[in-house]
N, C-alpha and C positions, 0 to 999 in steps of 0.2 A: 223418821225411819232411818235406821243404822243398819246397813247389810254387811256381812263378812261372808267370804268364800272360805268354807272350812274343809272342803275336799275339792281341790281344782281338778279340771279334767286332765286325763292323761292324753298327751299329743302323740299321734301315731307318727311313726318315722316317715310315713308318706308325706306329712305336712312339711318337714324339714326338706325331703327330697324335692318337692315341688317348688318351694322358693329357691333352693339352690339351682334347679333347672332353670327357673325364670330368670335368675341372675347370671347363670353361667359359671357358677362357682362349683368346682370339683374337688376342693380340699376340705378337711374338716377343721380348719383353723377358726372359721367363723360360726361355727355350729352353735355355740352357746348364745352369741349375740343374735343370730337369726331365730333361734327358738324364743329368745325374749321378745323379739319384734313380733313373732306370730302371737304370742300372749297378749302383747300390747294390742295388736290388731283385733283379737277377739274381743277385748274389752271396748275398743272404739266402735266395733261392729255392734255390739249390745247397746251402746250409747246411741248410735245412728238409728238403728232398727227398733229399739226397745224390746229386744228379743234376745236371751242369752243364747249364743250359738250352740255350744256343747254342754252336755248335761254335768252339772256341778252339785256338790253338797253345799247348801247356803244356810245362813241364819239371819233373820231380820228381828230387830227389837221394836216392839209396838207398845202402844199404852195398854194397860190392863183395864179393860172396860167390856160391857155387854153388848155393845154396838158391833155390827159387822165392820171388819176392816180388811182392806185388801193388801196383799203383799205387792211390793213395787216391782218385783222380779217376776219375768214372765218367760216362757210357759212353765208353770209349776206342774211337775210330774206326780209328786207325793209330798204331803205334809207328814213328817215323821215324828214330831214331838213339839211339846210346848213346855217351856219352863218359866217359873215365876222368878223375878229378880228382885231381891231385897235391896234395901237402901245401901247395905255395906257391899253389895255386888255379889253376894252368895246366891246360888241357884239351886231351886227344887223343882223336880218334875211334878207337872200336873197330871193327874189320871185323865184318861180319855173321856170320862164322863164329865169332866170339868169344863170342856169346850166343845163347840161345834165347828166343823170345817166343811168347806165346799170348794170344789175346783170346778170352774165354768168351762164350757167347751172350748174357749179361746185361751185356756191356760192360766186364767186369773185365779189365784188361790185366795180364799177369804177365810176369816177366822173370827169367832166372838166367844166370849166367856160365858158359860152357861150359868155361873154363879159368881158372886163378887169374892175377890181376894184381897188380902191385906196389902199386897205389893202394888206398886203403881206401873210397873213395867213387865212385859213378858218377852222371852225370846222364842221365836218360832223356827224350828229346824225343818228343813225341807230340801228337795232335789228339784232342779229347774234346768231346762235346756231343750232347744229343739231337736238335737240329734245326739245320739249315744256316743259317736266317735267322728273322727275327721272324715273317714270314708263315706258315712252316711249323711254328711252335710250336703244340702243342695249345691249343685255345681256353681252357680252364680255366686253364693256365699263363699264358698272355697276360693274361687277366683279372685273375688274381692279381697279377701284376707291375704292371699299371696300378693296381689298387686300393692296393697297398702303396706304391707310389711316390706316389700321390695322398694317402694318409694321411700320409706323411712331410712332403709339401709343406704340408699343412694344419696339421700339428703342429710346424712349424719354430720357432715362438715359444713353444711350450708346454714347460715343464720336465718334464712327466710323460709322456714317450713310452714306449711299450710296448717290452719287450725282445724279443719275438717278434712274429710276424705277427698281426694282428687274426683273430678267429675266422672271418670271411667268407673271408679269404685262406687260412688254414689248411685250410678245407673244401675249397676249390678245388685246393689242392696235395697234399691227403693221399692221393689215389689214386696219385701219383707217388712217395710217400715210400719210401725204402728203409731198412729197419732191418737193422743188423748186430749179431751177438753177438760181443763182443770176447773 
């Protein structure tokens, strides 16, 4: 599975305002760095919880086969298209009758080809995420994102940064953590 975010979420100004308030920063000098840290915190939150926090447009590349395959990104809101990928990299859209889709109640998106195709890979376009915007994220997720971004900002000159989130952030995110048995 190879995933790409093709339409990243737009961060609300309140996200930047919250991290600046947490850090006690009142100038705009660090705005770009802090925004980047929030985006990094969003990725780390997804890695920890197994759930994409903010709705984004995504694409995953899967094998072209008739078996049901699950998308790795969750929760899937909508599967918007499927493209066949030729060996030279060119893409062609498949008709909706060429594949079956299913989105489970837990947000797992699944897909299978209804008929064989000549290509060996397909690209699945979809939207996924738990909340449409920053202001609709659960409070604990928001607070964890702000704390993690603030931690990274404070530790930017420290060579001993943590591999995972601090315990206070992990505690906030743990209720949303999805565990899967492989």
